[in-house]
N, C-alpha and C positions, 0 to 999 in steps of 0.2 A: 194420778186417778187411774185406773182400770176403766176398760171400755163399758163394763156394766154400770161403773160409777158414772161415768160421762153422758151416757144413754140416760140414764136416770136422773141426772141432773136437767139434761136438755127436758124430758119429761116434765118435770118439775117447774123449771120456769116456764114452760109454754102453759101450763095448767093454773099456775097461781101468779096472780097479781102483784103489784108492788108491795104494797102494806097490809094488805089482806091476808086473814089466816084462813086455810082450805081443809076440809075434810076429804081426804084420800084414801080408799082401801087398796090394801097390798095386792087384792086382784085386780085392779085397775092398772097399777104398775105392771104385774105379770102381762096382761093384756096389751098395753102397749107395747112393750119390749118383746113382744112373743114372736116376732117378725125374724128377729136375730138371736136370742137368746131363749133357754128356758130355765127359769126362775122360781125356785121355792120360797114360801113366805119367810122362813128363815134366811135365805140369802138377801132377800129385801130389808129383813130388819138390821142385817150387818152393813148392809149398802147403807141404809139411814144413818145409822151410829156413826158411820165412817164419814159422811158427808157432814154431820152435825160435829164430828170433832175436827173436819177442816174447815169449820166455821161458814158453811154455805148455808145452811138450813138451821130453824129450831125446830123441833118437833115433840109432840107429847103423842101416848099411845092411849087411844080412848075408847072404851068398850061400848058395844051399841047391842041392839037387838039382833043384827045381820053378821055379828062378827065385831072385829075389830076395826077403827080405823087411824090413822093419822093424822093431827092436826098440825099441818105444815105451815111455817110462815119463813119466808126467804130473807136472809141476812144481805148487810150489803154487798158481800161478796156473790153471794146466791142472786141477787137481782142485775149483778153485772156480768155475770157469768158467759150468756150468751155472745154478749158483744166482745168481751175476752178472747172467748175460745175464737171467734171471727177473726179477730186482729192475730192471734197468733198463728192461724192459718196463711192468713195473706201473709204475714211475716216471712214464714216458712217458704212458701211459694214463691216470693222475691229473692230469699237466699239461694233456691235450687236454679232460678233464672240467672241470678248473678254470677253463679258457681259456673252454669254452663255456657254464658258469654264469656266469662274469662277463660275457660279451657278451650274456646273455638279461638279466642283472640291470641292465646298462646301458642296453638297449632297454625293458625296461619304465619305467624311470626316466624316460627321454628321453620316452616316450608322457605321462606323467603329468605330467610338467613344461609338456610342449606343451599339455595340457587346462589345466594351470591357467592359463598365460599368455594363452592364446588368448581366453577369456573376458573 
């Protein structure tokens, strides 16, 4: 997933509750992501189609008086997206810490071996 897709999915997960369908305007998504990215409506359309293809959401475009809206419903993978993202960040952090620990241990072990065989 791209950063834009991740941020959009995070926004949708926070906005939509488990089994309910919500009406969300593309302008709401643009406004929520405006701190990091400038998105056009066509980019949001592409992102929504991509998220639907990846089985995170179901959405239908609905026309209204004030423009069009997305009728968004989270699928099973979409409902667990925030939890899965948190788990993957934690796993990556633990992997980095373990690598740093092993590098430090091997460095200390190398210094000890050098001191032993130098004398």
